[in-house]
N, C-alpha and C positions, 0 to 999 in steps of 0.2 A: 605081333611082331615086337621083339625087344631088340634095341640097339645095344651097344656096349662092346666089351672086349671080345666076346665070342664072334661078333659080327665083323670085328676089325680083321681077324685072322684071314678071312676069305672074302666074304661077300662085299663088305663095305669098301675095301680097297679096290674092288672091281666095279663097284657101283651097284647098289640095291636096285637101281632102275633097269638092270640087265637080268634080274632074277625072274624066274618063271611065274612067280606069284605077284608080281608088281601091280597088276591091274586090280587085285582084290584088296589092296591096302588102302587105308583112308588118307594116305598122303602120297604126293608125287615124289618118287625117289630119283636121285641123280644117277646118271650113267657113268659117273666118274667117282673118284675118291671123295667121300662125303664127310670125312671125320674132322670135327672141330674140337680142340682140346685146350685146356687152360688150368694152371694150378691156382689161379685167382678166382675161379668159379664164374658162373653166369647168373644174371638176374632171371627169375622165373615169375610168371604171373598167370593168374586164373583169368579166363576169358568169358566164362559162362557162370553166372551165379545160380545157386539153388539147383544144381545138377546132382542126381543121385550118386554119381561116382565121387563127387567132391564134397558131399554133405558132411558138415561137421569137421572138416579138415582146415586147419589154420595154416595158410601158406606164408604168413609173416615169419614163421619159424622154420621155413623150408631149408633143409641143409644144402651146403655147397655141392654142386654137380661139377665134375671135372672134365666132362666131354659129352658130346652127343653127335648123332648122325644128322647132317643137314638134309632137310627135305623141304618141299613146298606144300602149301595148302591145296586141298581139293575142294572145289565149290560145293559138292554134294556131301561133304563130311563136316562133322563138328570138331573144332579144335578147342579142347578144354583147357589146356595149359600151353603156354608159349615160353620159349627160352631166347634170351637176347645175346646176340653176338655183334659187337660194335654198336651200330645204331639200327640194327634190323632184328625183328622178331621172327622166330621160326617155330613150327609146330614141335611141341614136346610130347603131348598126349592128344591124339586124335582118334575118332571112331566114327563108324557108320554102319548102316544095316547092310546085310548081305544074305540073301536067301531068307531062311527062318531065324537067323542069328545076327550077331554083331561082330565086327572086327575092330580091334584096337591096335594102335601103333604107339609104343613107348620108345622114344628116340634116344634113350640113354640106358646105361646098365642098371639093373636092379640088384646087383651084387658087387663085390669088390672090383676095383679098378675105377671106373668113372663113378660108380654108385657107392663107394666105400662109406661116405658120410650118410647116404640115404638109408643104408641098412641099420644105422644107429639112431635114426629119427624115431621119436616116440609115437608117430602116427603111421609108421611103415606098414604094420600089420593091417590097420584099419583101411588104409588106402587100397591095398591089394584085395582085401576081402570085399570092398565095395566095387572094385573094378570087375573082378571075375564073375560074380553073380549077375551083374548087369550085362555082361557079354553072353550070358546064357550058360556059363560053366557052373555046374552044381556039384 
């Protein structure tokens, strides 16, 4: 799952928690509008050290993110990155096993709009290359 502008148009405004695939996601989605935006950006932190998806990625230089879809953690999932809104941390990147594979949820855009700064990040390609093979996509 990827959040961002495309999800704003339909699903996020109605609530990802009402989608037919909500139970397979590694996060609990809201049943209401879940969009949080800011031109000032949000703090992001890594929650798991030495994970294959995050290996070699320096989050001290992580670019500003301008919005995300608010979700809640699932106890059976790993939350690898969190994003801060006011004094509360929310899942930004979570994943879990499903069947013979893995499912990830990235709660912001990977392209222009919320992710405009992300696509200019010098570790953008490395991040996605490490995420997709880990999820079983070859």
